[in-house]
VEXDREN-2710 file (C-alpha; in Angstrom, 1 decimal):
% VEXDREN-2710
k/r/px/py/pz
1/MET/-21.1/21.0/16.8
2/GLU/-19.2/18.9/19.4
3/ASN/-15.5/18.6/19.0
4/HIS/-14.1/15.3/19.9
5/HIS/-10.6/15.4/21.3
6/VAL/-7.8/12.8/21.4
7/ASP/-3.9/13.1/21.6
8/VAL/-3.3/11.3/18.3
9/LEU/-5.7/10.5/15.2
10/VAL/-4.9/7.6/13.0
11/ILE/-6.6/8.2/9.6
12/GLY/-7.4/4.6/8.1
13/ALA/-8.1/1.1/9.7
14/GLY/-6.3/-1.0/7.2
15/LEU/-2.9/-3.0/7.7
16/SER/-1.2/0.2/8.4
17/GLY/-3.7/2.0/10.8
18/ILE/-4.2/-1.0/12.6
19/GLY/-0.4/-1.8/13.1
20/ALA/0.2/2.1/14.0
21/ALA/-2.5/1.7/16.8
22/TYR/-0.8/-1.3/18.4
23/HIS/2.3/0.5/18.5
24/LEU/0.9/3.7/20.1
25/GLN/-0.9/2.0/23.0
26/THR/2.2/-0.2/23.6
27/LYS/5.1/2.1/23.2
28/SER/3.2/5.6/24.1
29/PRO/0.5/4.4/26.4
30/ASN/-0.1/7.7/27.8
31/ARG/-1.4/9.1/24.3
32/THR/-5.0/8.8/23.8
33/TYR/-5.8/8.1/20.3
34/ALA/-8.8/7.0/17.9
35/ILE/-8.9/5.7/14.4
36/LEU/-11.0/7.4/11.6
37/GLU/-12.0/5.1/9.0
38/GLY/-14.0/6.2/5.8
39/ARG/-15.6/2.7/5.2
40/SER/-17.9/0.3/7.3
41/ASP/-15.1/-2.3/8.0
42/ILE/-11.5/-2.5/8.8
43/GLY/-9.0/-4.0/6.3
44/GLY/-8.7/-1.2/3.8
45/THR/-7.2/-3.0/0.3
46/TRP/-8.1/-6.4/1.7
47/ASP/-11.9/-5.4/2.5
48/LEU/-12.2/-3.1/-0.8
49/PHE/-11.3/-5.8/-3.3
50/ARG/-13.5/-8.6/-3.7
51/TYR/-12.4/-10.1/-7.2
52/PRO/-11.8/-14.0/-7.6
53/GLY/-8.7/-15.1/-6.3
54/ILE/-7.6/-12.1/-4.1
55/ARG/-4.4/-12.9/-2.2
56/SER/-1.4/-11.4/-1.0
57/ASP/1.6/-10.9/-3.6
58/SER/4.2/-11.2/-1.1
59/ASP/4.4/-13.6/2.1
60/MET/2.6/-13.1/5.2
61/HIS/5.7/-13.8/7.4
62/THR/6.8/-10.2/6.3
63/LEU/3.4/-8.8/5.3
64/GLY/2.3/-9.7/8.7
65/TYR/3.0/-7.5/11.9
66/ASN/6.1/-7.8/13.5
67/PHE/4.1/-8.2/16.9
68/LYS/1.3/-10.8/15.7
69/PRO/2.7/-14.1/14.3
70/TRP/1.2/-15.4/11.2
71/THR/0.3/-19.0/12.0
72/SER/-1.6/-20.1/9.2
73/GLU/-0.1/-22.8/6.6
74/LYS/-0.1/-20.8/3.8
75/SER/2.5/-17.9/3.3
76/ILE/0.8/-16.6/0.2
77/ALA/-2.8/-16.0/1.8
78/ASP/-6.0/-15.0/0.1
79/GLY/-8.1/-12.1/1.1
80/PRO/-10.6/-13.9/3.5
81/SER/-7.6/-15.3/5.3
82/ILE/-5.9/-11.7/5.9
83/MET/-9.2/-10.1/7.0
84/ALA/-9.4/-12.9/9.6
85/TYR/-5.8/-12.1/10.8
86/LEU/-6.8/-8.4/11.2
87/ARG/-10.2/-8.9/12.9
88/GLU/-8.3/-11.2/15.4
89/THR/-5.6/-8.4/15.9
90/VAL/-8.0/-5.6/16.5
91/ALA/-9.8/-7.9/19.1
92/GLU/-6.9/-9.3/20.8
93/TYR/-5.5/-5.9/21.3
94/GLY/-8.5/-3.9/22.2
95/ILE/-8.1/-1.9/18.9
96/ASP/-11.7/-2.1/17.9
97/ARG/-12.9/0.0/20.4
98/HIS/-11.0/2.9/19.3
99/ILE/-12.1/2.6/15.7
100/ARG/-14.8/4.7/14.1
101/PHE/-16.5/3.7/11.0
102/ASN/-17.9/5.6/8.3
103/HIS/-15.7/8.7/9.2
104/LEU/-14.2/10.0/5.7
105/VAL/-11.7/12.7/6.5
106/ARG/-12.0/15.5/4.2
107/ARG/-9.9/18.4/5.8
108/ALA/-7.4/18.9/8.7
109/GLU/-6.3/22.4/9.4
110/TRP/-2.9/23.0/12.0
111/SER/-2.8/25.8/14.4
112/SER/0.6/26.6/15.6
113/ASP/-0.9/28.9/18.4
114/SER/-2.4/25.5/20.1
115/ALA/-0.3/22.8/18.8
116/THR/-3.5/21.4/17.2
117/TRP/-5.1/19.7/14.2
118/THR/-8.7/20.3/13.8
119/VAL/-9.9/17.5/11.4
120/GLU/-13.3/17.3/9.5
121/ALA/-14.7/14.4/8.7
122/GLU/-18.2/13.2/6.9
123/LEU/-20.2/10.5/8.3
124/THR/-20.8/8.7/5.1
125/THR/-23.9/7.4/6.5
126/THR/-25.7/10.7/7.1
127/GLY/-23.6/13.4/5.5
128/GLU/-23.2/14.8/8.6
129/ARG/-19.9/17.0/9.5
130/VAL/-17.9/15.4/12.6
131/ILE/-14.9/17.4/13.9
132/TYR/-12.2/16.2/15.7
133/SER/-8.9/17.7/17.1
134/CYS/-5.7/16.2/18.0
135/ASN/-2.2/17.3/18.5
136/PHE/-0.8/14.6/15.9
137/ILE/-1.8/12.9/12.7
138/SER/-0.8/9.3/11.4
139/MET/-2.0/8.9/8.0
140/CYS/-2.6/5.3/7.4
141/SER/-4.8/5.5/4.3
142/GLY/-2.7/3.9/1.7
143/TYR/-1.7/5.2/-1.8
144/TYR/-4.3/5.0/-4.1
145/SER/-7.7/6.4/-4.3
146/TYR/-10.8/4.4/-3.0
147/ARG/-13.4/6.4/-5.3
148/HIS/-12.5/4.7/-8.2
149/GLY/-9.4/2.8/-10.0
150/HIS/-7.7/4.1/-13.2
151/THR/-9.4/2.8/-16.5
152/PRO/-8.1/4.4/-20.0
153/ASP/-10.7/5.9/-22.3
154/PHE/-11.1/2.9/-24.8
155/ALA/-12.6/3.7/-28.1
156/GLY/-16.1/2.2/-28.6
157/ARG/-16.6/1.2/-24.9
158/ASP/-20.3/2.0/-25.1
159/ARG/-20.8/-0.3/-28.1
160/PHE/-19.8/-3.3/-26.0
161/HIS/-22.9/-5.8/-25.3
162/GLY/-21.4/-7.5/-22.4
163/GLN/-20.3/-6.6/-19.1
164/ILE/-17.1/-4.2/-18.4
165/VAL/-15.8/-4.9/-14.5
166/HIS/-12.9/-2.8/-12.8
167/PRO/-11.4/-5.1/-10.2
168/GLN/-12.1/-2.4/-7.7
169/GLU/-15.6/-2.4/-8.2
170/TRP/-16.1/-6.1/-8.5
171/PRO/-20.1/-7.0/-8.5
172/GLU/-21.1/-9.6/-6.0
173/ASP/-23.2/-11.1/-8.6
174/LEU/-20.9/-11.4/-11.5
175/ASP/-21.0/-15.0/-13.1
176/GLY/-18.0/-16.0/-15.1
177/ALA/-18.9/-19.6/-15.8
178/ASP/-18.9/-20.5/-19.3
179/LYS/-18.1/-17.0/-20.3
180/ARG/-15.4/-15.8/-22.6
181/VAL/-13.6/-13.5/-20.3
182/VAL/-10.8/-10.6/-21.6
183/VAL/-8.7/-9.5/-18.6
184/ILE/-6.9/-6.1/-19.8
185/GLY/-3.9/-5.8/-18.1
186/SER/-0.5/-7.3/-17.0
187/GLY/0.1/-6.5/-13.3
188/ALA/-0.7/-8.7/-10.2
189/THR/-4.2/-8.2/-10.3
190/ALA/-4.7/-9.6/-14.0
191/MET/-2.3/-12.6/-13.1
192/THR/-4.2/-13.3/-9.9
193/LEU/-7.9/-13.1/-12.1
194/VAL/-6.9/-15.3/-14.9
195/PRO/-6.0/-18.5/-13.3
196/ALA/-9.0/-17.9/-10.6
197/MET/-11.4/-17.4/-13.4
198/ALA/-10.0/-19.9/-15.8
199/GLY/-11.4/-22.7/-13.7
200/THR/-15.2/-22.0/-14.6
201/ALA/-14.9/-19.9/-17.8
202/ALA/-15.2/-20.9/-21.2
203/HIS/-11.7/-19.3/-21.7
204/VAL/-9.9/-16.6/-20.2
205/THR/-7.3/-14.2/-22.2
206/MET/-5.2/-11.9/-20.5
207/LEU/-4.6/-8.9/-22.9
208/GLN/-1.3/-6.8/-22.2
209/ARG/0.1/-3.9/-23.9
210/SER/3.7/-5.4/-23.0
211/PRO/5.0/-8.2/-20.7
212/THR/5.6/-8.1/-16.9
213/TYR/8.4/-10.1/-15.2
214/VAL/6.5/-13.1/-13.4
215/ALA/8.3/-15.5/-11.1
216/ALA/6.6/-18.7/-9.9
217/GLY/6.8/-20.1/-6.2
218/PRO/5.0/-22.1/-3.5
219/ASP/2.4/-20.7/-1.4
220/VAL/3.5/-22.0/1.5
221/ASP/6.8/-22.0/3.6
222/ALA/8.1/-25.3/4.4
223/LEU/10.6/-24.2/6.8
224/ALA/8.1/-21.8/8.7
225/ASN/5.5/-24.7/8.9
226/GLY/8.2/-27.2/10.1
227/LEU/9.4/-24.7/12.9
228/ARG/6.1/-24.2/14.1
229/LYS/5.9/-27.8/15.1
230/ILE/9.0/-27.9/17.3
231/LEU/9.3/-23.9/18.4
232/PRO/6.9/-21.6/20.1
233/SER/4.9/-19.6/17.3
234/LYS/6.6/-16.5/18.0
235/VAL/10.1/-17.7/17.9
236/ALA/9.4/-19.7/14.4
237/TYR/7.7/-16.7/13.2
238/GLU/10.8/-14.3/13.9
239/ILE/13.1/-16.8/12.5
240/THR/11.0/-17.1/9.3
241/ARG/10.5/-13.3/9.2
242/LYS/14.2/-12.9/9.2
243/LYS/14.8/-15.5/6.7
244/ASN/12.4/-13.9/4.3
245/THR/13.5/-10.3/4.7
246/SER/17.2/-11.0/4.1
247/LEU/16.2/-13.2/1.2
248/GLN/13.9/-10.4/-0.3
249/GLN/16.8/-7.7/0.0
250/PHE/19.4/-9.9/-1.2
251/MET/17.4/-10.8/-4.3
252/TYR/16.4/-7.2/-5.1
253/LYS/20.0/-6.0/-4.6
254/ARG/21.3/-8.8/-6.7
255/MET/18.7/-8.1/-9.5
256/ARG/19.3/-4.4/-9.6
257/ALA/23.4/-5.0/-9.9
258/ASN/23.1/-7.6/-12.4
259/PRO/19.9/-7.0/-14.7
260/GLU/20.7/-8.7/-17.8
261/LYS/21.7/-11.9/-15.8
262/SER/18.7/-11.8/-13.8
263/LYS/16.4/-11.0/-16.7
264/ASP/17.7/-14.1/-18.5
265/TYR/17.1/-16.2/-15.4
266/LEU/13.5/-15.1/-15.1
267/VAL/12.7/-15.7/-18.7
268/LYS/14.3/-19.0/-18.6
269/GLN/12.0/-20.0/-15.6
270/VAL/9.0/-19.2/-17.5
271/ARG/10.2/-20.9/-20.5
272/LYS/10.8/-23.9/-18.7
273/ALA/7.2/-23.8/-17.1
274/LEU/5.5/-23.1/-20.5
275/GLY/7.6/-25.3/-22.7
276/PRO/10.0/-24.7/-25.7
277/ASP/7.2/-23.9/-28.1
278/TYR/5.8/-21.1/-26.3
279/ASP/6.6/-17.6/-27.6
280/VAL/8.1/-16.4/-24.4
281/GLU/9.7/-13.8/-26.1
282/THR/6.7/-11.8/-27.0
283/HIS/4.5/-12.7/-23.9
284/PHE/7.0/-12.8/-21.0
285/THR/10.0/-10.9/-21.9
286/PRO/9.8/-7.2/-20.7
287/SER/11.8/-4.4/-22.2
288/TYR/12.7/-3.0/-18.8
289/ALA/15.1/-4.3/-16.2
290/PRO/14.0/-6.3/-13.1
291/TRP/12.3/-4.0/-10.7
292/ASP/12.0/-1.0/-13.0
293/GLN/8.4/-2.5/-12.0
294/ARG/7.4/-5.0/-9.4
295/LEU/7.6/-8.7/-10.2
296/CYS/4.6/-10.6/-10.2
297/LEU/4.4/-13.8/-8.1
298/VAL/2.6/-16.6/-9.5
299/PRO/2.0/-19.0/-6.7
300/ASN/2.4/-22.7/-7.4
301/GLY/2.7/-21.7/-11.2
302/ASP/-1.1/-21.3/-11.5
303/LEU/-0.9/-19.0/-14.4
304/PHE/1.3/-21.4/-16.1
305/ASP/-1.1/-24.0/-15.8
306/ALA/-4.1/-22.4/-16.9
307/ILE/-2.0/-21.6/-20.0
308/ASN/-0.9/-25.1/-20.5
309/ASP/-4.3/-26.7/-20.1
310/GLY/-5.8/-24.2/-22.7
311/THR/-8.2/-22.5/-20.2
312/ALA/-6.5/-19.4/-20.5
313/SER/-4.0/-17.6/-23.0
314/VAL/-2.0/-14.5/-23.2
315/VAL/-2.1/-11.8/-26.1
316/THR/0.3/-9.1/-26.6
317/ASP/-1.2/-6.3/-28.3
318/LEU/-2.6/-2.8/-28.6
319/ILE/-6.4/-2.3/-28.3
320/ASP/-8.0/-0.4/-31.4
321/CYS/-11.4/-0.3/-30.1
322/PHE/-14.2/-2.1/-28.4
323/THR/-16.9/-3.7/-30.5
324/GLU/-20.3/-5.1/-29.7
325/THR/-18.9/-8.7/-29.2
326/GLY/-15.5/-7.8/-27.9
327/ILE/-12.1/-6.1/-28.5
328/GLN/-10.5/-5.2/-31.9
329/LEU/-6.8/-5.2/-31.7
330/GLN/-4.3/-2.9/-33.8
331/SER/-3.0/-6.2/-35.2
332/GLY/-6.3/-7.0/-36.9
333/GLN/-7.1/-9.9/-34.4
334/HIS/-10.5/-9.3/-32.5
335/LEU/-11.0/-11.0/-29.2
336/ASP/-14.5/-12.3/-28.5
337/ALA/-15.8/-11.4/-25.1
338/ASP/-18.9/-11.8/-22.7
339/ILE/-16.9/-10.0/-19.8
340/ILE/-14.2/-7.6/-20.3
341/VAL/-12.3/-6.9/-16.8
342/THR/-10.1/-3.6/-16.9
343/ALA/-7.5/-4.6/-14.6
344/THR/-5.7/-1.4/-15.8
345/GLY/-4.4/-0.2/-12.4
346/LEU/-5.2/2.1/-9.6
347/GLU/-5.2/6.2/-9.5
348/MET/-2.5/7.0/-6.6
349/VAL/-3.1/9.9/-4.5
350/THR/-1.3/11.9/-1.8
351/LEU/-2.2/11.6/1.9
352/GLY/-5.8/10.1/1.3
353/GLU/-7.2/12.9/-0.7
354/VAL/-7.5/15.1/2.2
355/ASP/-7.0/18.9/2.3
356/PHE/-4.3/19.8/4.8
357/VAL/-3.9/23.3/5.8
358/VAL/-1.0/24.9/8.2
359/ASP/-1.7/28.1/9.6
360/GLY/-4.0/29.3/6.9
361/ASP/-1.9/28.1/4.1
362/ARG/-3.3/24.9/1.9
363/VAL/-0.3/22.4/1.8
364/ASP/0.7/21.4/-1.7
365/PHE/2.6/18.2/-0.9
366/ALA/4.4/18.3/-4.4
367/ARG/6.2/21.2/-3.2
368/THR/7.5/19.6/0.0
369/TRP/10.5/17.2/0.4
370/ALA/10.0/14.0/2.1
371/TYR/11.7/13.7/5.5
372/LYS/13.1/10.1/5.8
373/GLY/10.2/9.0/3.6
374/PHE/7.5/9.4/6.4
375/ALA/7.1/13.0/7.0
376/TYR/7.4/16.3/5.0
377/SER/9.1/19.6/5.0
378/GLY/7.2/22.6/7.0
379/VAL/4.3/20.3/7.8
380/PRO/4.1/19.9/11.6
381/ASN/3.1/16.7/13.5
382/LEU/2.2/14.9/10.6
383/ALA/3.3/11.2/9.8
384/SER/2.2/9.1/6.8
385/THR/2.9/5.6/6.3
386/PHE/4.3/4.5/2.9
387/GLY/5.8/0.9/2.6
388/TYR/8.1/-0.8/0.3
389/VAL/8.1/-1.1/-3.1
390/ASN/10.8/-4.0/-3.3
391/ALA/9.4/-5.9/-0.2
392/SER/6.3/-6.3/2.0
393/TRP/4.6/-3.0/2.9
394/THR/4.1/-3.8/6.4
395/LEU/7.8/-4.0/7.4
396/ARG/8.2/-0.3/6.7
397/ALA/4.8/0.3/8.4
398/ASP/5.8/-1.4/11.4
399/LEU/9.1/0.8/11.6
400/ILE/7.2/4.0/10.6
401/ALA/4.8/3.4/13.9
402/GLU/7.6/2.7/16.2
403/TYR/9.4/6.1/15.1
404/VAL/6.3/7.9/15.6
405/CYS/6.0/6.5/19.2
406/ARG/9.8/7.8/19.7
407/LEU/8.9/11.4/18.4
408/LEU/5.9/11.3/20.7
409/ASN/7.8/10.3/23.4
410/HIS/10.8/12.8/22.8
411/MET/8.1/15.5/23.0
412/ASP/6.8/14.3/26.6
413/ALA/10.3/14.3/27.9
414/THR/11.3/17.6/26.5
415/GLY/8.0/19.4/27.2
416/THR/7.6/20.3/23.6
417/SER/4.2/19.7/21.4
418/ILE/5.4/20.5/18.1
419/CYS/7.9/18.6/15.6
420/THR/8.3/19.9/12.1
421/PRO/11.0/18.8/9.6
422/ARG/12.5/21.9/8.2
423/LEU/15.4/22.2/5.6
424/ARG/18.8/23.3/6.6
425/ALA/20.7/26.2/4.8
426/SER/22.8/23.3/3.3
427/ASP/19.9/21.7/1.8
428/ALA/18.9/24.3/-0.4
429/SER/21.0/23.0/-3.3
430/MET/19.6/19.4/-3.3
431/GLU/18.6/18.3/-6.6
432/PRO/14.8/17.0/-6.5
433/ARG/14.2/13.3/-7.5
434/PRO/10.8/11.4/-7.5
435/MET/9.5/10.1/-4.3
436/LEU/9.5/6.7/-6.2
437/ASP/12.5/7.4/-8.5
438/HIS/13.3/3.6/-9.6
439/LEU/9.8/2.7/-10.6
440/THR/8.6/3.1/-14.3
441/SER/5.0/1.6/-13.7
442/GLY/2.2/3.6/-15.3
443/TYR/0.1/4.1/-12.1
444/VAL/3.4/5.7/-10.4
445/GLN/4.2/7.9/-13.5
446/ARG/0.7/9.2/-13.8
447/ALA/0.9/10.6/-10.2
448/ALA/4.5/11.6/-10.0
449/ASP/4.0/15.3/-10.1
450/ARG/1.6/15.1/-7.4
451/PHE/4.1/13.6/-5.0
452/PRO/6.5/15.1/-2.5
453/LYS/10.3/15.1/-3.6
454/GLN/13.2/13.3/-2.1
455/GLY/16.4/14.8/-2.1
456/ASP/20.1/13.6/-2.6
457/ARG/21.2/13.5/1.1
458/GLU/19.9/12.1/4.4
459/PRO/17.3/12.6/5.9
460/TRP/15.6/13.9/2.6
461/ILE/15.4/10.6/1.0
462/ASN/12.9/8.0/0.7
463/PRO/15.0/4.7/1.7
464/GLN/13.9/1.4/0.3
465/ASP/16.4/-0.7/2.1
466/TYR/14.8/-2.6/5.3
467/ALA/18.3/-3.2/6.8
468/LYS/19.2/0.6/6.7
469/ASP/15.7/1.7/7.5
470/LYS/15.9/-0.5/10.9
471/LYS/18.9/1.4/11.9
472/MET/17.5/4.9/10.9
473/PHE/14.1/4.6/12.6
474/ARG/15.0/2.6/15.8
475/LYS/18.7/3.9/16.5
476/SER/19.3/7.2/14.7
477/PRO/18.5/10.5/16.8
478/VAL/15.2/11.9/16.8
479/ASP/16.5/15.6/17.3
480/ASP/18.8/15.5/14.6
481/GLY/18.9/18.9/13.6
482/VAL/16.3/18.6/11.0
483/MET/13.3/17.4/13.0
484/CYS/12.6/20.9/14.9
485/PHE/10.9/20.9/18.3
486/ASP/8.6/23.8/19.6
487/ILE/5.8/24.7/21.8
488/ALA/2.5/26.2/21.1
489/THR/2.8/29.7/20.8
490/ARG/-0.7/30.4/22.8
491/VAL/-1.5/28.5/25.8
492/THR/-5.2/27.7/26.2
493/SER/-7.0/26.0/28.7
494/ASP/-8.1/22.2/28.7
495/ASN/-11.7/23.2/28.4
496/ASP/-11.5/24.8/25.0
497/ARG/-10.3/21.7/23.5
498/LEU/-7.2/23.4/21.5
499/ALA/-4.4/22.6/23.4
500/PRO/-3.1/19.1/23.3
501/THR/-3.6/16.8/26.2
502/ARG/-2.1/13.6/27.4
503/THR/-5.0/11.7/29.3
504/PRO/-3.4/8.4/30.7
505/ARG/-5.4/5.5/30.0
506/GLY/-7.3/3.4/32.7
END
């Protein structure tokens, strides 16, 4: 079986993987790389999800890359617009020729003897096994399972005569026109689906167990659009990006510091949008503090408009069971439905559901400590991208990609081939904390015991502060006494494809 070798393997051709590739070829240009993508197209989330109204839930001036200006008028963009931006990026920078589609990575095995990862992928078109080797892996596979979403075991599900759909598996031929639709859930997906389907459906009901914080905002950035008329697009983008990242962090910190005032403000804005007679207390007043779970953005108040014009409604109740014609609630109310959408969340996974083995021992990431939120104690030559939960994902993805290049360049400069985060003696007393210790969302709590731990001191923490992260990833020493550098214990020839090679491009 042929063994394909590159210096760096990027796993995933979504938003993170495409960005990682750009930074690699720009800041570590002497390293060869390939991107292994399990699906047949780029985009990750933006290719997978096809439900009506699919859009970003943060502005594209910060969800976009730091090297590629977002120039469309709308800053809250729909899925097709984001896909067009990604296609333009891979073509503009020649990233497309490095992508290997339908390569689903199953296993990665590290050898300290040769400082090499051996990666096994399955060709999803034929089932054939393909082997790659590399010196470094950059995991950009996201944080949720692509196999299926999360759907609770609803009693009586098989009795329902209509159609049941999960947003992660949206049928292309689903027609909601003139149908009674019940969307189960109260997260960003539900709040996108409800107004999108309300335009043609007979009626759409958002059924939630408990309320979520909702904030309305425009889907255009007037400053960004104005600046692009008088400044070069890159300059206008940088100004807008700085403004938006500062505003995101300011609002997040202010809400965390003043939860009661923030709660009152958010609820007051909803009351203003829905009027004094609407039961905001029941349907839009959560029991938790703002940012214990992510806030939901409602572009241009579209959800509120649908409620006000009667095409949509919100019901806050618990499900007793599905019936032949809809959903029976514990309160005694029955919701008639032709279509039920289970917008009930994702199944979080660690590092793309890949089996990792280091020198013969299988890695249990739940027993590792997160190093700067992107690498793991005792696991060499591995980075994984996990973005922000309180800001745009790509802000952190860009920083991690830049730092990976710093690591690779440091190894080139020092003649080393292995970098491994290792606990110091003083770290033995650390109190473990969850990787995402401030989020109480169901999808996070369900997977908390499978994720790495974070500690109580740097660098064993998972920062969620863009300003601090910029200093840490761009300025802090790479050789910090925790990231340990070494060379392969056995030198092999280039012919056997075990030793890491650095083949200059072109």
